[in-house]
Residue, then its C-alpha position, 0 to 999 in steps of 0.5 A: m472142251a475139258l482135257s484129261p489130266i494126261m493130255n493136259t500134262m502132254i500139252r503143257a510139256a509140249e508148249k514149254a518145249g515149243k517156246s524154247l524151239a521157237r526162240d531158237f528157230g528165230e535165230v537160225e536165219q542169222l546163222q546161215v552165213s556159217r557152214k558149221g554154226p547152224g548144224d551145231f546150233v540146231s543139235a543143241a536146240d533139239l537137246r534143249a527141247e528134249k530135256i524140257l520134255f523129259e523134265e516136265l513129263k518125269e515130274a508129272r508122272p515119275g513112274f513112266a519110262f521114256l524112249m527118246e530120239e536123242s537120249g534113247e531108253v530111260s527107265d527106273n525099272d524094267d517093270y514099267e506099265y507106261r512109256w513116253i515116246i518122244d521126238p523133240l524136233d521132227g523136221t530137223a532139216n526144215f528147222l535148220h533151213g528156216i522152213p516153218h514146218w516141224a513139230i514136237s511129237i509125244a506118245l504114251e505107250q501102255k504095256m498090256e498084260d499079254g506083253t504087247t504094247d498099245i499107244v493110248a495118247g498122242l500129241i503132235y504140236d506145231p509151235i509155229k502155227d500153234e496147232a496141237f493135234r491130239a488123241e486119246k484111245g477111244e476118245g477121237a482126235f482133235v486140233r484145238n477143239k475141232r474134231l479131226r476126220v480123215s478126208g473122204r476122197t476115193e480116187l487117187d487122181h485127186s489125192i495128195i500122198t506124202t512120203g519120206a526118202p531113206k537116208r544114204n542107203k543104196d538098197a533102201m533107196v532102190e526100194f523107195l524109188t521102185e515104190y515111188k515110180g509105181l505110185l507115180a503112174r497112179v498118183p499125180n500129187i506125191r509130196r515130201y515135206g520133211s516131217a513124218a509127224l506133221d504128214m500124219a497129223y495132216v492125214a488125220a485132218g483130211r489135208f492129205e490122203a496118205y503117208w508112207e515110209r520105210g526105215i522110220n523110227a517109233w518116235d517119228i510115228a507113234a503119236g501120229h499112228l493113234i491120231v490117224k486111227e482116232a480120226k477114222g483113218s488106217s495106220t498099218l504096216i505097208d507089207k501087212g494090212d493089220d499089224s501095228p507099225v509103231h516099232a516095225g520101221q515102216i508105215l502106211a497111214t491113210n484115210a482108210t478108203l484108199h488104204n487097200e489100193l495103196r497097199k497093193l500098189l506099194v507091195s506090188g512095186k516091192k515084189e517087182k524089185d525083189a524079182a528083178 
């Protein structure tokens, strides 16, 4: 299947950064005997991967801006039309502990004439499993050359729902636990795998039925947002069923069939907390 020039560029950059991360990942196990060594080593691996992605994408598309997890916003001018949104290593804790569940996430965002933005291309690359989940707006979603489709499950009892817990914030943790408890009464299979990008890729692939999280960043979910939508799923805010979640700090991505039911459960749990 022929790939577009922009997707070829994204895949080349991700594969090059992936080789660097895979080499570093092979060294992590040897560092577990040290208390400080692994954390410092993984931080350096993260920065190396981001540098590779930046250099490869900058060379291929010199006029595009960047929003990156480690380096923040980088732009030659404020009047850009396209911006790369990059997480060079999503699943850092897994990487640090030698767990082979982490990925590179690259999204391409376009600034529209009305001032809004839209994700027009997305890639989530898992170097360990050599799976590249990809999508371009209006062209469908794929892994390798297989078209992705969200699952057709319609019952929460038979679904797997994934999430991510907030980091060391008491109010956010209370909100998360309230939502978690509300879902647990209806969903027996709730998981936390530690990589938002792969959670969303797996929703698109029909492996999971849904993923939700608050306090999330654009670089974690931008690529997955498009991939889920192009796989015929739904990706919105938790609190609103139609707005884009990319820059909103919260997301609910589902197989579409269960979207409204899950939203109602999550929102009702939040209302209960607020009323308490």
